[in-house]
C-alpha positions in Angstrom: 0.0 0.0 0.0 1.1 3.5 -0.7 1.7 6.2 2.0 -1.4 8.0 0.6 -3.5 5.0 1.0 -2.2 4.3 4.5 -3.0 7.9 5.4 -6.5 7.6 4.0 -7.1 4.4 5.9 -6.0 6.0 9.2 -8.2 8.9 8.5 -11.1 6.6 7.7 -10.6 4.7 11.0 -10.6 8.0 12.8 -13.8 9.2 11.2 -15.5 5.9 11.9 -14.5 6.1 15.6 -16.1 9.5 15.7 -19.3 8.1 14.1 -19.3 5.3 16.6 -19.2 7.8 19.5 -22.0 9.8 18.0 -24.1 6.6 17.4 -23.7 5.7 21.1 -24.7 9.2 22.1 -27.8 9.1 19.8 -28.8 5.7 21.3 -28.4 7.1 24.8 -30.5 10.2 24.1 -33.1 8.1 22.3 -33.3 5.9 25.4 -33.8 9.0 27.6 -36.5 10.3 25.2 -38.4 7.0 25.3 -38.2 7.1 29.1 -39.9 10.5 29.1 -42.5 9.4 26.6 -43.3 6.4 28.7 -44.1 8.8 31.6 -46.3 10.8 29.2 -48.1 7.6 28.3 -48.8 6.8 32.0 -50.0 10.3 32.6 -52.3 10.1 29.6 -53.7 6.8 30.8 -54.2 8.1 34.4 -56.2 11.1 33.1 -58.0 9.4 30.2 -56.2 11.4 27.6 -55.9 10.1 24.0 -52.7 8.3 23.2 -52.1 10.5 20.1 -52.1 14.3 19.8 -52.2 15.3 16.2 -51.7 19.1 17.0 -48.6 18.3 19.0 -47.3 16.1 16.3 -47.7 18.8 13.7 -45.9 21.3 15.9 -43.1 18.8 16.5 -42.7 18.1 12.7 -42.5 21.9 12.0 -40.0 22.3 14.8 -37.9 19.3 13.6 -37.8 20.8 10.1 -36.5 24.1 11.4 -33.9 22.4 13.6 -32.7 20.2 10.7 -32.4 23.2 8.4 -30.4 25.1 11.1 -28.1 22.0 11.4 -27.6 21.7 7.7 -29.6 18.5 7.6 -32.3 17.6 5.0 -35.6 18.4 6.8 -37.4 15.6 5.1 -34.9 13.1 6.4 -35.2 14.4 9.9 -39.0 14.3 9.7 -38.9 10.7 8.5 -36.7 9.7 11.4 -39.0 11.5 13.9 -42.1 10.1 12.3 -40.8 6.6 13.0 -40.0 7.7 16.6 -43.4 9.3 17.1 -45.3 6.3 15.6 -43.5 4.0 18.0 -44.3 6.3 21.0 -48.0 6.4 20.0 -48.0 2.5 19.7 -46.4 2.4 23.2 -49.1 4.8 24.5 -51.9 2.6 23.1 -50.4 -0.4 24.9 -50.3 1.3 28.3 
């Protein structure tokens, strides 16, 4: 292998380590988020509130798009990710 390839491989490994760290942080934050939404689900059940709040979801989707844009991320991608998260939360609330 050439020195250039060796340098590229070292840089690739460094970048991947950074990605791994961020992935671990994302998973940790996601776990915290689901912990909070579990509490929301219990509160909704205790007070006979519906498991889904379309107005809140619309607000969240607009907020997510703004945050994504500010972070230089495709808003549609961010909304797809959060749609999956919200759909899971709603299913969890229905099961409570």
